[in-house]
C-alpha positions in Angstrom: -19.7 25.1 10.2 -16.8 26.6 12.0 -13.7 28.2 10.1 -11.6 25.2 11.1 -13.4 22.9 8.6 -13.7 24.9 5.6 -12.3 24.9 2.0 -9.4 22.8 1.2 -8.4 22.4 4.8 -11.4 20.4 5.3 -10.0 17.8 3.0 -6.8 17.7 4.6 -8.4 17.1 7.8 -10.5 14.3 6.5 -7.8 12.6 4.5 -5.6 12.6 7.7 -8.6 10.6 9.6 -8.7 8.4 6.8 -4.9 7.7 6.7 -5.2 6.9 10.7 -7.5 4.0 10.2 -5.8 2.6 7.3 -3.4 0.1 9.3 -6.4 -0.6 12.2 -9.6 0.5 13.1 -9.7 3.7 15.6 -11.9 4.8 18.3 -13.0 8.5 18.2 -10.9 9.2 21.0 -7.9 7.5 18.9 -8.7 9.8 16.1 -8.8 13.0 18.1 -5.5 12.0 19.5 -3.9 11.0 16.2 -5.1 14.0 14.4 -4.7 16.9 17.0 -8.0 18.0 15.7 -10.8 19.3 18.3 -13.2 16.4 19.2 -16.1 18.1 17.9 -14.4 18.5 14.4 -13.0 15.2 14.5 -16.3 13.6 15.0 -18.3 15.7 12.3 -15.6 14.8 9.6 -15.7 11.2 10.6 -19.4 11.1 10.4 -19.4 12.5 6.9 -16.9 10.2 5.8 -19.1 7.5 7.1 -22.1 9.1 5.2 -20.1 8.9 2.1 -18.7 5.4 2.4 -15.1 6.2 3.1 -15.5 5.1 6.8 -17.5 2.6 8.4 -18.0 1.2 11.8 -16.7 -2.2 12.9 -18.5 -4.6 15.6 -17.1 -2.4 18.5 -18.0 0.9 16.9 -14.5 2.0 15.9 -14.1 3.8 12.9 -12.5 1.8 9.8 -12.0 2.2 6.2 -15.2 2.1 4.1 -16.0 -0.3 1.4 -16.2 2.7 -1.1 -12.2 2.4 -1.2 -12.2 -0.8 -2.7 -14.4 0.3 -5.9 -12.3 3.6 -5.9 -9.0 2.0 -5.7 -9.7 -0.6 -8.5 -11.1 2.0 -10.8 -8.0 4.2 -10.0 -5.7 1.4 -10.6 -7.4 0.2 -14.0 -7.1 3.8 -15.5 -3.4 4.0 -14.4 -1.3 2.9 -17.7 1.5 1.6 -15.5 -1.0 -1.1 -13.9 -1.7 -2.7 -17.4 1.8 -2.5 -18.6 3.1 -4.2 -15.4 0.5 -6.9 -15.0 1.9 -9.5 -17.3 5.3 -9.0 -15.8 3.9 -9.3 -12.4 2.1 -12.5 -13.2 5.1 -13.8 -14.6 6.9 -13.1 -11.5 4.1 -14.5 -9.5 4.7 -17.8 -11.6 8.2 -17.8 -11.0 8.2 -17.3 -7.3 5.0 -18.7 -6.3 4.2 -16.0 -4.0 1.7 -13.0 -3.9 3.3 -10.0 -6.0 2.3 -6.5 -5.7 3.1 -3.2 -7.6 3.2 0.2 -5.3 3.6 3.7 -6.0 4.1 6.6 -3.8 1.1 8.7 -2.6 2.0 11.7 -0.5 3.5 10.2 2.5 2.1 6.6 1.9 2.1 4.0 -0.7 -0.9 2.5 -2.9 -1.1 -0.9 -4.3 -2.0 -0.4 -8.0 -1.7 -4.2 -8.8 -2.1 -7.0 -6.8 -1.4 -10.7 -8.2 -2.2 -13.4 -5.4 -0.4 -16.6 -5.0 -2.2 -19.9 -5.7 -1.2 -21.0 -2.2 -4.2 -21.5 0.2 -2.0 -19.5 2.9 -0.9 -16.4 0.9 -0.2 -12.7 1.5 -3.2 -10.7 0.4 -3.1 -7.0 -0.4 -6.2 -5.6 -1.9 -5.9 -3.3 -5.0 -6.0 0.2 -3.9 -4.7 -0.5 -0.2 -3.0 2.3 1.1 -0.2 1.4 3.4 2.6 3.2 5.5 5.9 3.8 3.7 8.0 3.2 7.0 7.0 -0.3 7.1 7.5 -3.0 4.5 10.1 -3.5 1.8 8.1 -1.7 -0.8 7.8 1.5 1.3 11.6 1.4 2.0 12.1 1.2 -2.0 9.6 4.0 -2.6 11.6 6.2 0.0 14.7 5.6 -2.0 16.4 2.9 0.5 17.6 0.4 -2.1 21.1 -0.8 -1.7 23.6 -2.1 -4.2 21.8 -5.6 -4.4 19.3 -3.7 -6.2 16.4 -5.0 -3.7 15.4 -4.6 -0.2 13.9 -7.2 2.3 11.9 -7.1 5.6 10.8 -9.8 8.0 7.7 -9.4 10.0 7.7 -5.8 9.7 4.5 -4.7 8.6 2.6 -7.7 9.3 3.8 -10.5 11.8 4.9 -13.8 10.1 5.1 -12.2 6.5 8.5 -11.5 4.9 8.7 -9.6 1.4 11.6 -8.3 -0.8 10.9 -5.1 -3.1 12.9 -3.6 -6.1 12.3 -0.3 -7.8 11.0 0.4 -11.1 12.9 3.4 -12.3 11.9 6.1 -14.7 14.0 7.3 -17.7 15.5 10.1 -15.3 16.6 7.4 -12.6 13.7 8.4 -10.2 11.7 5.6 -8.7 8.3 5.3 -10.3 6.9 2.3 -8.5 8.2 -0.9 -6.5 7.5 -4.4 -7.3 7.3 -6.5 -4.1 7.1 -10.5 -3.7 5.5 -11.1 -0.2 4.6 -14.4 1.7 4.4 -16.3 5.1 7.8 -16.5 6.7 7.3 -20.4 7.0 7.5 -20.7 3.2 9.2 -17.6 2.0 12.0 -17.9 4.8 13.7 -15.1 6.9 16.1 -14.3 3.8 13.5 -13.7 1.0 15.9 -11.5 -0.8 18.3 -14.4 -1.4 15.5 -16.3 -2.5 13.6 -14.2 -4.7 15.5 -11.0 -5.1 17.1 -11.4 -8.4 13.8 -12.4 -10.0 12.2 -9.2 -8.5 15.1 -7.2 -9.8 14.9 -8.7 -13.4 10.8 -8.1 -13.6 11.1 -4.6 -12.1 13.5 -4.1 -15.1 11.4 -5.5 -17.5 8.4 -3.1 -16.4 10.8 -0.2 -16.6 12.0 -1.1 -20.2 8.2 -1.7 -21.3 7.6 1.8 -19.9 10.2 3.4 -21.8 
């Protein structure tokens, strides 16, 4: 193995490839372009990730996230105390709003869904527990990046996914730093184009309840 893919650097490069396919499947050429790695190195790492179940091929032969992330994410979330503490409050928020509710934490330059409580509506937003999403798109990402305004919540409409709107609020720690983001999301046709006006207060209330339970 050449020197460019040894030690900790190998892990960094492999995780960079996994991050590239988080939003959508990528061809080998797209992985090369997105990572800046040599084609041979990219191919070698992608095949290694595929062998470990962390990547898979879709019907078009593109690389996509492997199914192993599902069980890994679920186990990690189950072992994270915040998830157990937050769940009853997230379920209560789901019942109040009628929409899907998620809890996100920051993970490097991205955000991880550690708890997802789905709406009972047939048409609903579904974010799998353990999903890794971009920070720069979606209201929860903006909250984790410190973008909360005076209202205490942030809303986005059709930003991360077309036809979906969301409103999120921070879960602050004892020092005021943002520990997590609580998000309510749903189809625009039902949640509207001003989800903050409709659900912002409830999201803030339950985020504060989670913070109080953690203290």
